[in-house]
N, C-alpha and C positions, 0 to 999 in steps of 0.2 A: 314393537308389535305387542308385547305383553301389556304395556301401559295402555295402548289403544284398546285392546280386548277388555281390560279392566274397566275403562271408561264406558264402553258399550254395555258391559254387564251391570254397571252402576245405574246407567240410564234405564235399562230394562227392568232392574229391580225396583227402582223408584216408581216406574210406570205400573208394575204389577201391584205394588203396595197401595198405590193410589186407587187402582181399580178395585182391589179387594175392599178397601175402606168405603169406596163408593157403593158397591153392592151391599155391603153389610148395613150401611146406613139406610139404604132404600128398603131393605127387608125389615129393618127395625122401626123405621118411621116413614110412613108413606106421604108425609106432608110435602106438597109441591115446593114450598119455600125452602125447606131444608135440602131438598134435592137440588134445587138451583144453586144454593150456596156450595154444596159439596162438589157439584160439577165444575163450578167456577174455580174452586180451590184446587181441584185436581188438574184442571187445565193450566192454571198458573204454575203449579208444581212441575208439570211436565215441560212447560216452556222454559222455566228457570233451569231445569236439568239439561235441556237441549242447548241453551245458550252457554251454560258452563262447559259443556263438552266442546262446543265450537271454540270457546276462549282457550281452554286447555290445549286443544289441538294446535291452534294457531300460535300460541305463546310458548308452548313447551314442546309438543310433539314435533312440529315442523322444524324448529331450530335444531332439535336433537337429531332429526333425520339428516339435516345438513352436516352436523358435526360427525355423524356416523359415516357419511359418504366421504367427508374430508379425511377422516382417519383412515378409511380404506385406501384412498389415493396415496396418502403419505406412506402407508404400509407397503404399497406397491412401488414406492420410489418416485411417485409423480408429485412434484412440488409446483408445477406450472398451472395453478388455478387460483381463484380468489374466493374466499368464503364471505358471501354477502350476508348482511344482517341489517334489520331495520329497527328493531326494538333497542332500547337503552336501559333495560332492566337487568336483573342478575344474569338471565340467560344471554342477553345481548352482550354483557360484559365478558361472559365466558367465551362467546364467539369472537369477540374482539381480541382477547388474550390468545385464543387459538390461532387467529389470523397472524398476529405478531410472531407467534412461535413458528408458523409456516414460513414467514418472510425471513426470519433469522436462520432457519434451517436451509433455506434456499441460498442465502448469502454465504453461509458456511460451506455449502456444497460447491458453489461457484468459486469460492476462495480456494478450496481444496483442489478443484480441477485446475485452477490457474497455477497453484503451487506445484502440482504434478507436472504441468506443462513447462514451468520454469526450470524444474529439476532436470527434466529430460533435455531441455535446451542447454542447461549448464553442462551436463555430461557430454553432450554433443560438441559443445564449443571447447570444453577442456580437451577432449580427444583431438579436435582440430588443431588447437594451439600447441599441444604437446607433440603432435605428430610431425609438425614442420621442423622443429629443431632436432628431433630424434632422427628423422630421415636424413637431415644434413650431417649429423654426427656419424650415422652409419655409412654415408657416402664417403666422408673423409677418412674414416677408419679403414674402410675397404681399399681406398686409394693408397693408404700407408702399407696395408698388408700386401697389396699387389705390386708394390714398388713404384707406384706412380710418383710419389714424393722422392725423387731420386737424388736431389741435392739437399744439403743442410738447410738452405734458405727456404726451399719449398716445404720441407718437413716441418720447419719451425712455423711456417704460415698455416699448415694444416693443423698443427697442435693448437695454435692460438685460436683458430676458428672453432675447433672443437671446444676449447675452454670457454669462448664467448657464448656459444650455443648452450653449453651446460649452465652458464650464468643466466641466460635468458629463461631457461626452464626453472631454475631456482627462484628467479624473480617472479615468474608467473605463479608458482606454487605459493610463495609468500603472499602475493596479492590475493589469491584465492582463499588462503587460510584466513587472512585478515577480513576479507569480505564476508566470509561465512560467520565469523565472530560478530562483526558489526551488524550483519543482517539478522542475527538471532539475539541481539542486544546483550552480547557477552563481553563487550568492551567496557571496562570500568573507567568512565570518564573522571578525570581529576580536575574539576572546575575550580577556578580561582580568579581573583580580580587581576586583570592584565592591562598594563598601560599599552594601548594599541600602537602608539607611536614608537615606543622603545622596542616592542616586539618586531615591527616591520623594519625598523632600522637595522636590527640584528640580522633579520632575514635578507635584507638588501645587501648587507656587507658580504654575506656568504654567497648569495646569488651573483653579486657583482664579480667576485673572484672567479666563480665558475664560468660566467659568460665571457670574461676577459680571456680565460684560458682557451675557450672555444671559438674566440674571434667573433663574438656576438655583442652588439651594443646593448647597453642596459641603462635605464633611467628610473630613479625613485623620486617621487614627489609627494608632498603631504600638505593638505589644506585643512587639517584639523588642529584643535587645541592640544598642546603638549600633555595636558593632564586628562585626556579622554581615556576612559576605562571601559573595558568590556569584561564579561565573565566568560572564560574560555578554558579549554584544556590546551596548554601550550604545545605539547607533543603532537596532538591530533591536528591542531591548526598548522603546525609546521608541515605535516603530511599533506594537508590541503594545498599549501603554497608550492611545495616541491612537486606534487602530482601535476598541478596546472602548468608550472614552469617547464617541467619535464615534457609534458605533452606539447607545449608550444615549441620547444627545441626540436622535437621530432619532425615537426611539420614546417619548419622554416625552410623555404625554398629559394631564398634570395641571398646574394653575396653580401648585401648590407643588412643582414638580419638584425632586428631590434625587438627587445622585450622591455616593457615598462610596468611599474607598479605605482599606482596613484591612489592616495587616500583623500576622501572628501567628506565633509559634514552633510548629512542628509536627515536633518531633524532629530528624531530619536534613534537614528541608526548611523553607523559608520559605513560609508560606501567604499568598497575596495575594487579597483579596476586593474585587472592583469591583462595587458594587451600585447599582441604580437603583430608583425606584418608578414605572416606566413601565407600559406596557400589559401586559407579561409575555408569556410564550410558552406556547402550548398544549402539553399533555403529549405529544400526537401528533407535534408538530414538534420537541420538545426534543432527541431523540437525533440529529437530522440538521442542526442549525444550523451545525455546523462543516464540513459537506460543501460542496464547491464548487457554487455556483449553486443551492443548495437553494431551492425555490420556495415555502417557507412565508411567511406574511405578515410574520413578524419578520425573516427573513434576506434577503428580496428583494422590494422594493416600489418600483415605479417612481415613485410619487408622492412618496416620501420620499428618492429618490435612491440607494437601496441597490443595489449591484452584485451582492451575493450572494457575493463572494469575500473580503470583509474578514475575517470570522471564520475562514475556511479558511487565510488567510495567518497569522493569529494562532496557530492550532494548529500549523502547520508550523514557525514560529519557536520556539515554546515547546518542541516536541518535539526540535528541533535543539539546544536547550540541555539536553537530557536531562530536561526537566520534564514536567509533566502538566497538563491543563486539562479542566475540566468546567463544566457550567452547571446551576443550580437556578433554577426559576422557577414562577410560577403566574399565570394570567391575571388582570389587574387589580391585581396587587400588586407586580409588578416582577420583576427578574432579578438573579441573583448569578452572576458569572463568577469561578470559583475557579482560581487558578494555583498550582502547587507547583514551587518551584525548589530544587534541592539546595544545601545550604550547602557552603562551601569551608572545610576545616579545615587551617590552616597547620601545626598540630602533626603531623598525619598525613603531610603532605608531607615535613617534616623527618625524621620517623622512617623513611620510605621511602628518603630520601636517605642516611641513616646506614647502612641495611641494604645 
């Protein structure tokens, strides 16, 4: 408003000065020719002043009024608007920068709201997952105190159950602690060149022994070159394999349960298929199984001890390695978890070093 008032004052001042000059000239020299010239000059001066005021208002005052209105809205916490601008001069660039700032503020606000929602969901799910084993432990302890476990065999069964439930709680807390670290990028990855064939042969040897003890069939196949190398953190990739295998074991519902690991060449990537013939995943659940605490039967089931964060941990580790992960499944036929890890090319590194 002050700038608008100043422009009006300037216009008025110019007009007065022009009028004064006009009258002074008339009184000084009464020639008609001089009078016409002065009248024309004054008219031109007034028109120029008027056009300048219009230009200043449209180019400066109007955009500044929009900026002032936008600033007021942001001050009130309203970020759901768009700052329109037409000019591409300095004022237009200022409006563009202001609009980008508004968009970033809105994105940050939405991210904060989503984080708050996730934290509330995390607390709710932690409470749910911890309450189940705690309730069971309290029930068995009360049974022991009330003398329900009257025989040594029954007492031993109660104690073992309490011990297993306590282990479930301990495992859940460990997974939550690890997830929190990996979610806040506090896991120091130890990347190194890894022969992927040797790595999975070692994994297969360990997994094979575990599957044999559990009465589950296991197959390992490789269709890649023996010298194929990837850059990976060995310990974290072991966690990926163990989490996927462990998840498959939980949901094997057939007497002839089978789990397989297959390696295949996929151009610049190594394709890793970990397949089971378990209960499978409903198509409605499939897009969400890598989400934290997803409540589908496959990803989170208290009766099978699933915490619902195992696969989300897997996804974060794979993506931290620059890889990709997806799942294919059908109910009753099993699930295939597919991981793609980028190959490491020694020749490219040498060429880059020479350049």
